[in-house]
C-alpha positions as CSV (number, residue, x, y, z in Angstrom):
1,M,-28.1,42.0,34.6
2,H,-29.6,44.1,37.3
3,K,-29.5,41.8,40.4
4,P,-31.5,43.7,43.2
5,L,-31.5,40.6,45.6
6,R,-27.8,39.6,44.8
7,I,-26.8,38.0,48.0
8,A,-24.8,34.8,49.2
9,A,-28.0,32.7,49.2
10,V,-28.1,29.2,48.8
11,A,-30.1,28.0,45.7
12,A,-31.1,24.3,44.6
13,A,-27.9,22.6,43.7
14,C,-29.5,20.3,41.1
15,A,-33.0,20.5,39.6
16,V,-32.6,16.7,38.7
17,A,-31.7,15.5,42.0
18,G,-33.8,18.0,44.0
19,A,-33.1,20.9,46.3
20,A,-29.7,20.7,48.3
21,L,-29.2,22.6,51.4
22,Y,-25.7,23.7,52.5
23,G,-26.5,23.4,56.3
24,A,-29.0,23.5,58.9
25,G,-30.9,26.6,58.8
26,A,-29.9,27.7,55.1
27,A,-32.8,28.8,52.9
28,T,-33.5,27.9,49.4
29,A,-35.0,30.3,46.9
30,G,-38.4,29.4,47.9
31,Q,-37.7,29.6,51.7
32,S,-37.0,32.3,53.9
33,T,-35.7,32.4,57.3
34,A,-36.8,35.9,58.1
35,N,-39.6,34.7,60.5
36,S,-37.6,31.8,61.9
37,T,-36.4,31.5,65.6
38,H,-33.3,29.5,64.4
39,E,-30.1,31.4,63.9
40,P,-29.4,31.7,60.1
41,Y,-26.6,29.7,58.6
42,N,-23.2,31.5,59.3
43,I,-22.3,33.5,56.1
44,G,-18.5,32.6,56.6
45,L,-19.1,28.9,56.7
46,L,-21.6,29.4,53.8
47,V,-18.9,31.0,51.6
48,K,-16.7,28.1,52.5
49,D,-19.4,25.7,51.3
50,I,-19.9,27.4,48.0
51,D,-16.2,27.4,47.4
52,T,-16.1,23.6,48.1
53,Y,-19.1,23.1,45.9
54,Y,-17.4,24.9,43.0
55,G,-13.9,23.8,43.7
56,T,-13.1,27.4,43.5
57,A,-9.4,28.2,42.7
58,P,-7.6,31.1,41.1
59,D,-6.0,30.1,37.8
60,A,-2.4,31.2,36.5
61,D,-4.0,34.7,35.8
62,G,-5.6,35.1,39.2
63,V,-9.0,34.5,37.8
64,Y,-11.1,32.3,40.1
65,Q,-12.5,29.2,38.4
66,A,-14.8,26.4,39.0
67,S,-13.1,22.9,39.0
68,P,-14.3,20.5,36.3
69,T,-14.3,17.7,39.0
70,S,-16.2,19.6,41.4
71,P,-19.7,18.8,42.9
72,Y,-20.9,21.7,40.7
73,A,-19.5,20.3,37.6
74,K,-21.3,16.8,38.4
75,D,-24.5,18.3,39.0
76,L,-24.3,20.1,35.7
77,A,-23.3,16.8,34.0
78,S,-26.4,15.2,35.4
79,I,-28.7,17.9,34.0
80,D,-26.9,17.8,30.7
81,K,-27.4,14.0,30.4
82,A,-31.1,14.3,31.2
83,A,-31.6,17.2,29.0
84,R,-30.1,15.8,25.8
85,K,-32.1,12.6,26.1
86,Y,-35.2,14.8,26.4
87,I,-34.3,17.1,23.6
88,D,-33.7,14.3,21.3
89,K,-37.1,12.7,22.0
90,A,-38.9,16.0,22.3
91,A,-37.6,17.4,19.0
92,R,-38.7,14.3,17.1
93,K,-42.2,14.4,18.4
94,A,-42.5,18.1,17.7
95,V,-41.5,17.6,14.2
96,R,-44.2,14.8,13.9
97,K,-46.8,17.0,15.2
98,G,-45.9,19.8,12.6
99,E,-44.4,22.2,15.4
100,K,-41.2,24.0,15.4
101,P,-39.2,23.1,18.2
102,A,-37.1,25.6,20.3
103,V,-35.1,25.8,23.4
104,V,-34.5,28.8,25.5
105,F,-31.4,29.7,27.4
106,D,-30.6,32.3,30.1
107,I,-27.0,33.7,29.8
108,D,-25.6,34.7,33.1
109,D,-24.5,31.6,35.1
110,T,-26.5,29.4,32.7
111,L,-24.0,29.6,29.8
112,L,-21.3,32.3,31.2
113,L,-20.0,31.7,34.6
114,S,-19.8,34.9,36.9
115,L,-17.8,33.1,39.7
116,D,-14.8,35.5,39.6
117,Y,-16.9,38.4,39.9
118,E,-18.8,37.0,42.9
119,K,-15.5,36.1,44.7
120,R,-13.9,39.5,43.9
121,Y,-16.8,41.5,45.1
122,N,-17.8,39.2,48.2
123,Y,-21.1,38.2,46.7
124,T,-22.5,41.8,46.4
125,Y,-23.6,43.5,43.3
126,N,-22.6,46.9,41.9
127,S,-24.2,48.1,38.7
128,A,-20.8,49.8,37.5
129,S,-18.5,46.9,38.4
130,W,-21.0,44.6,36.9
131,A,-21.1,46.2,33.7
132,A,-17.4,46.4,33.2
133,Y,-17.1,42.8,33.9
134,V,-19.7,42.0,31.4
135,N,-18.0,44.1,28.8
136,K,-14.6,42.4,29.2
137,A,-16.4,39.5,27.4
138,D,-14.1,36.9,28.9
139,R,-16.3,34.8,31.1
140,P,-15.7,31.2,31.3
141,A,-18.3,28.7,30.0
142,V,-20.8,27.1,32.5
143,F,-19.6,23.5,32.1
144,G,-21.3,21.6,29.2
145,T,-23.9,24.5,28.4
146,P,-22.3,25.7,25.0
147,E,-22.2,22.1,24.0
148,L,-25.9,21.6,24.8
149,V,-26.6,24.6,22.7
150,R,-24.9,23.0,19.9
151,Y,-26.5,19.7,20.5
152,A,-29.9,21.2,20.3
153,K,-29.1,23.1,16.9
154,A,-27.6,19.9,15.5
155,H,-30.9,18.1,16.4
156,G,-33.2,20.7,14.5
157,V,-34.1,22.7,17.4
158,E,-34.1,26.7,17.1
159,V,-32.1,28.4,19.8
160,F,-33.1,31.5,21.7
161,Y,-31.6,33.4,24.4
162,N,-33.5,35.3,27.2
163,S,-31.3,37.3,29.4
164,G,-31.5,40.0,32.0
165,L,-28.4,41.7,30.5
166,A,-29.1,45.2,29.0
167,E,-29.3,46.0,25.2
168,A,-26.2,48.0,25.6
169,Q,-24.4,44.8,26.6
170,R,-25.4,42.9,23.5
171,S,-22.1,43.1,21.7
172,A,-20.1,41.8,24.8
173,A,-22.6,39.0,25.3
174,V,-22.2,37.9,21.6
175,E,-18.4,38.0,21.6
176,N,-18.3,36.0,24.9
177,L,-20.8,33.4,23.8
178,K,-18.7,33.0,20.7
179,K,-15.6,32.6,22.8
180,V,-17.0,29.7,24.6
181,G,-18.4,28.0,21.7
182,A,-22.1,29.0,22.0
183,D,-21.9,30.4,18.5
184,V,-25.6,29.6,17.7
185,D,-28.4,31.9,16.6
186,L,-26.7,35.0,18.2
187,D,-28.7,37.6,16.0
188,A,-31.1,39.9,17.4
189,A,-33.9,37.7,16.3
190,H,-32.8,35.1,18.7
191,M,-31.4,37.0,21.6
192,F,-33.7,38.9,23.8
193,L,-32.2,41.4,26.2
194,K,-33.7,44.1,28.4
195,N,-34.4,47.4,26.5
196,A,-35.8,49.7,29.0
197,A,-35.6,52.8,26.5
198,A,-37.6,51.0,23.8
199,P,-39.3,47.8,25.2
200,P,-41.2,45.6,22.8
201,S,-45.0,45.8,22.3
202,Y,-45.5,42.3,23.8
203,L,-44.4,43.7,27.2
204,G,-46.6,46.6,27.0
205,A,-48.3,45.6,30.2
206,C,-45.3,46.3,32.2
207,A,-42.9,48.3,30.1
208,T,-43.2,51.4,28.0
209,P,-40.4,53.6,26.7
210,G,-38.6,55.0,29.7
211,A,-40.8,53.1,32.3
212,W,-39.6,49.4,32.9
213,T,-41.6,47.9,35.6
214,C,-41.4,44.2,34.5
215,T,-40.4,41.7,37.1
216,T,-38.0,39.1,36.0
217,V,-40.8,36.5,35.7
218,Q,-43.1,39.0,33.5
219,Y,-40.2,39.8,31.2
220,K,-38.8,36.3,30.7
221,S,-42.3,34.4,30.5
222,G,-43.6,37.4,28.4
223,T,-40.6,36.8,26.0
224,R,-41.4,33.2,26.0
225,K,-45.1,33.8,25.1
226,H,-43.8,36.0,22.2
227,I,-41.5,33.2,21.0
228,E,-44.4,30.8,21.2
229,Q,-47.6,32.7,20.0
230,D,-45.9,35.3,17.7
231,L,-43.1,33.6,16.3
232,G,-44.7,30.3,16.1
233,Y,-42.3,28.0,18.0
234,E,-43.0,25.3,20.6
235,I,-40.5,25.7,23.4
236,I,-39.6,22.2,24.3
237,A,-37.1,23.2,27.0
238,N,-36.1,26.4,29.0
239,F,-32.8,26.6,30.8
240,G,-31.9,28.9,33.7
241,D,-30.2,29.3,36.9
242,Q,-32.9,31.2,38.7
243,Y,-36.4,29.9,39.4
244,S,-37.5,33.5,38.1
245,D,-35.7,32.5,34.7
246,L,-38.3,29.6,34.6
247,D,-41.6,30.6,36.2
248,G,-44.5,31.9,34.2
249,G,-45.1,29.1,31.7
250,Y,-44.5,28.8,28.1
251,A,-42.2,25.9,28.0
252,D,-42.8,22.2,28.1
253,R,-40.0,21.5,30.4
254,T,-37.8,23.6,32.6
255,Y,-34.1,22.9,33.8
256,K,-32.8,24.7,37.0
257,L,-29.1,24.9,36.9
258,P,-27.1,25.3,40.1
259,N,-26.2,28.8,41.5
260,P,-25.8,29.2,45.2
261,T,-24.1,32.6,44.8
262,Y,-27.1,35.0,44.4
263,F,-30.8,35.1,44.0
264,V,-33.1,36.9,41.6
265,G,-36.7,37.0,42.5
């Protein structure tokens, strides 16, 4: 996934509880301190706050993991509880109306946690190191989300994936999702990845072969529009860790998962 604005930025910690700031002067995804007269939040302290939030610690293999008892895990559990309740109700309502209910999931830091990469590269992005990391296909799950994928499917809801990963990373993404238990609808008809060489016609306004100019919002909302208008599904819920995963419409409800490690506009 190309992350041009990958920084140690503070994002909303929980969409259900509202935006959480990690200190005075810190900026959320929708707030910039560029024109502020106040000193920005100290980046060293911010990294410590992020580590505390995730309960970050290396495992026996030296891989940085989030703690299942961390504030991060608790925020995810709150979102999961609300989402399950909603999916159950919305799916039954959609079926009664003769609609085909669907849910859409982002992948990076929505289903697969990239915390180890962030820690090792000090919250910076490099396309080569990121590609190598993704292709290892051994990222851990974001707590609870593979189970949520299976829950949706068990309740008669079609599952789609709408990711910024490149088409060349498809096999690694599928392998990794299977490893964490999100082995649901992983075929090409359900998993949408960026294909700059041969973009789909429904993105023709911003992408032609070899000339990809789509913003994240254009790409993701355009894909959701395709799922609804061309494939005939009603997207009852859309899950992502970035606001750009969620903006642009074509979903009845959106769920913002916490991610204070980078921002994609």
